[in-house]
ROKEDREN-887798 format. One record per residue (C-alpha): x, y, z. Coordinates in steps of 0.05 Angstrom, whole numbers, plus 32768, in hexadecimal, padded with zeros to 4 digits. Last residue first. Example, Ala and Ser with C-alpha at 12.3 -4.5 7.8 and 13.67 -1.06 7.14 Angstrom:
residues 2
81117FEB808F 80F67FA6809C 
This chain:
residues 98
82EF7E1982F2 82B17E3482D0 82AC7E6E8300 82637E81830C 824D7EBD82E4 824F7F028304 82097F1C830D 81E97F5682E8 81B37F788311 81797FA282F8 815B7FCA8330 81107FD78336 80E38010834E 81108044832E 80F5803082E9 80CF7FEF82EB 80E97FC682B1 80C87FE98275 80D980318287 8120801D829A 81377FF982D9 816980168308 81B17FFF8304 81DD7FC48315 82227FA78306 824E7F698309 82327F52834C 82517F14836C 82807F3E8397 82467F5C83BE 82547F9D83E2 82367FCB83AC 81FA7F9C83A7 81EC7FA283F1 81EC7FEE83EE 81BF7FEB83B1 818C7FBE83D3 818A7FE98412 8185802883E7 814A800B83C1 81297FF78403 812F803E841D 8118805F83DC 80DA807F83FB 80AA805683D2 80C28040838D 80BD7FF58391 80F47FC283A1 80EF7F968364 81317F738355 81397F61830B 81707F2E8301 81A07F2582C6 81D27EEC82CF 81A47EB082CC 81CD7E7282BF 81A57E4582ED 81DB7E418323 81E57E8C831B 819B7E98832A 81A07E6D8369 81DB7E968382 81B67ED68372 817A7EC0839B 81A57EAC83D7 81CC7EED83D7 818D7F1883CD 81687EF38404 81A27EF98434 81A57F44842A 815A7F4F842A 81447F2A8468 814E7F63849A 81227F90846F 80E77F608475 80CF7F3E8435 808C7F438410 809F7F7D83E3 80E27F6183CD 80CD7F498388 81047F1F8368 81077F15831D 81387EE682FB 81087EAC82FE 811E7E85833C 80DB7E76835D 80DC7E8683A7 80D17E5083DB 80C57E6F841F 80EF7E5A845A 80C97E53849C 80D37E8C84CD 808E7EAA84C0 806D7E6784D2 802F7E6084A8 7FED7E6884CE 7FC87E2884DE 7F847E1684C2 
């Protein structure tokens, strides 16, 4: 049995929830952009990004990227039912209809 190539793309279901635990930090920005683009195509504008609680480094990486992203309408930490400070709830800007 051959090992999977770590550089091969991985298919991720587009469900409105993205768990970042299995991704390398240098993959996060492109992953978020690609995932959000696919969500928009499907009409999903609320996305839960799970980054875990840990030391907060991944959360800060995610938040810094969201602040720079023009496609983001807003974001904030989850509440007690959506992961608390281990998840970020993101509202995407809808695709232009023109």
